[in-house]
N, C-alpha and C positions, 0 to 999 in steps of 0.2 A: 408578093414581092420578098424578096431574101432580105434580110439587114445582118449588119454586124457590128458590135462595140466597135468604136473608135479610137478606144484603147488597148482592147486586146481583140482586132479582127482574127486570130486565128480560135475565138473561144468558141463553145458549144454556146447554144443558145436554151432558153428554156420560157416555156411560157406560162405567165403568171395574170391575175386580174386586172392587170391593169398596162395587160400586153408582152412581147416576149422581152424577155431581158439578158442580159449579157451572164455568162455560170460564174464570170469570175469576180465582176465588180458589182453587178444586179442592179445595174443602169438599167434603164428600159431604153431599147431601143425602138428608134423608127426611121424607119424610113426614106431615104432620100426623096423628095421628088422634085424635081424643077418646075418652078411658077414662073413664068411673065408677067411683066405689067399689064400685057396686053389678053393674056388668056387667064381670070381668074379662076384657080380651082375651085373645080364644081365638088361640093360636099355632099355624098348621097346619105349617108350613114352619120348619125351624129357622135357612135361611136369611136367612127375614125376620125372625125375630128378632134373629136378630144384627146384622141393617142398623137394626131398630129397639130394640134398644138401645144404638146411640149416640146418638141424640138425649136421652139422660141422660150420656153421657160426653166427660167437657172433654177430655180429654187427647184423642181423635179428634176430634173438633168444632174444636178450637182449636189443635191440632198441640201435644205435647210439647217442650218447648222448657226443658231445666234448666241452671238455672246449674252453675259445677264443684263449687260446695259441695253444691246438691242433686246432682248425681249421685253425690257421694262420699257423702252421708245413703243416698242409694239403694241403693247399691250396699253401703255396710254392713248397711242394714236385710233387704235381701232373702239378704247372703250369712250374718247374724244368723237369718231365721229355716230358710235351708235344713239349715244346718248342726244348728238346736236341732230340727228333724224327724228328721236322722239320728240323732241320740243318742235322740230318744222313741223311735224307731222300731227301736234295738238294744233296751232297756228294752221295749218291747211284744213284742216276740218273744222274750225272756225269760222273761215272766212269761205268756203268754200261748199263747204258741206250743212251747215245752219247749226252745229253744235256751239254751244253757249263755252264763253271764254271761261276757262276754269285756272285760274291765277295760281291759284293754290299747287297743282297739278304741275304749272308752267314756273314757278318758284322751286319745286323738289327738282325738277332736271336741271334748273340753272344749279344750285347744288351737285347736282351728280356732275355739271359738266366741270364745274368748278373744282371737284374733287380729282376730276381725270385731267386740268389743265394742273394743279398741285404737284400729282405724280408724274410728267411729264416734265414740268420743271426740277425734282428731285430727280430724274435720271439726266437731265441734264446739269447736275449740279450746280442749278439756280437756287437762286429764293425768288419766292411770289415778289415782293418788293424789287426786288431788282431788274424783274422781267417787266412788272407795272411802270416803274421811273424808266427804262429803256421807251417803252411803248408811249408816253408821255413825252418824253424828249423827240422820238421823231413825229408826234404827232402839231407835237408844236413846232418844229421848220415846218412841216407841210402845211399848216394850219395859223400863221401866227397871230390871223384875226380874225380864227375862227375859220369854220368850215366857207368851203365858196368852188362850185363849178370852175371857175380857172383854176385853184391851187390841187385840185382834185387832178387835173390834167395833168397838169405841169408835174405835179410830184416831185418839187426840188430836190425833198429826200434821197430818191434814189440817182439824184445825178454824179456823176465822177466829177468833182470841183478840184482837182489833181490836174497841176501841170502837163 
């Protein structure tokens, strides 16, 4: 199936390990394929799927360039996800696989999570004390008399009260 660069339609095409690329800008070229809702696309080869998936990947099509602030936030988000998963993994093994509860390891994971929370707050130019105070104010508004299912469902702190 012939492909052409949308930015440089007259450009030559060269083959790279990730598929055809525009000779001028280096963008990965993906064939335009019409897919209807009634006829799901059949993918018979995973490499084809990988190349086709790039038509919806902004990062791969445009090149991912981050500002220092964005890189800081991404690092913190990825770290939080990774460390939170490690915490969950310990709980899963304890509850479902019969492992002993290792509180020391869980405390270590809590410390790692806190490190990434502090890093995220720094990337947002926020102090941890401000983040905690804002969270406490939100929870006080949501649960003025302590937790209740009704207050959890109502979530008054998220309702717009402006006229």
